[in-house]
N, C-alpha and C positions, 0 to 999 in steps of 0.2 A: 504494499499500499504506499502511496505517496501522500504526503500531508503538507498543508500550508495554512495561510490564515487569510482573513479579509482585512484590507486596510481601511483607513478612515473614509476613502472615497468609494467604497463598497466594491473594490476590485479584489478578484480572487488570485492570490499569489502563492506559487510554490517555489522552492529551491531545486535547482537541476545542476548536476555537473556535466559539463560538455567536454568532450575528449577530442584532442587533435591526433592527427595520424602519427605523430612522433612522440606522443606521450605527454604533449601539453594539456593542461586541464585548466577549466575556469568554472567557478561556481557562480552561477547566476539566479537572479530573482526573476521568474517569467509570470506574467498575466495570462490567465487562462482566458482565451478568446475563441468562443464558440463560433463567431463571426468568421473565422478564419479556417479555410479547408486544407491548410498546409500543415507541416509537422511543427516547425519551430522557425522563428525569425531571430536574428541577432543583428547588432549594429556592425557595420563594416570594420571599425577598430578591433573587434573580438575576433571577428573572422581572419583577419590579418595576423593577429597575435597567436591564434591557434593554428595558423598556417592550413586552414580548411581547403581542400582542393576545389576549383571551380568546375562544375558540371556542365551548366547550360543557362539560358536566360528564360525568365518566365514573365508572363504578362498577368495583370489582375485589374479589376475594376473596383475602386474603392468605395466605401460606405457613402461618399458624397458624389459619387458618379465619375469622379476622375479616373482616367485609366494611366496605369503605370507599368514601366519594364523595369525588372530587377534580377540580379544575378542569384544563381542557385548553388549552394556549395554542398559537399558531402561531409558528414560528420557522425559522430556518435554521442550518445546521452547515457548517463546511468538512470535507468527507468525500472523501479520496482526491484532494485538489487542486481539488475543485469545490465550490461552494455547492449544498446540497441541503436543500429545505423538508422539515420534519418537524412532528409533533405533539409537543408537550412536556407530560407530565404533571406537575402540581406536587406535588411529595412532600418533606416537610420532613426530608430526609435527604440523603446524599451523592449525587451524580449517578450515574444508571444508564443504561447502554446496553442497550436491550432487542433482541429478536430481529427487530422489524420494520426496524430500522436495520441490522441484520446480514445481512438477507435477500440472497440471491444473492451471498455472500461466504463465504470459507473462513477459519476462525478456527483458529489454532494457538497454543496456550499450553504453554509450557515451565513446569510446575507445581513451581516451586522457587523461593525468594527470589531475586531478580535475573533470573529466567527470562525469555525474550523472549515478547511477545505480538505476533502478526502477523495482520492482517486484510487478505485479499487479494479482489479481485473474481473470480468465477468465469468471468467473460467479460470479455475486454479491452474498454476504453472505446472 
């Protein structure tokens, strides 16, 4: 199970460890974003620091209707005690966890400042 908490702005946050290909690691606090269908977003400086390999470009329509193009890199995260390979979208904002990473999990959020965030697999490992 992955746990986190809700901040004063009612955002659900969890801590993740992102792993680079040559052993670099970064602990990040990521916002659970069910409006994003990707795995994970990270800012460009963290992508560079972890030396995550570029894979391809992506395109998305943002909530305000703006179209954007972004780079997609490969990486791994510690997820439920295991290393999981993911696609990481480069977005110059706070890290976001999307629904691709949440697939096959139950997400419970106590939407009050200090409330608990719990992410549990739907099937036992």
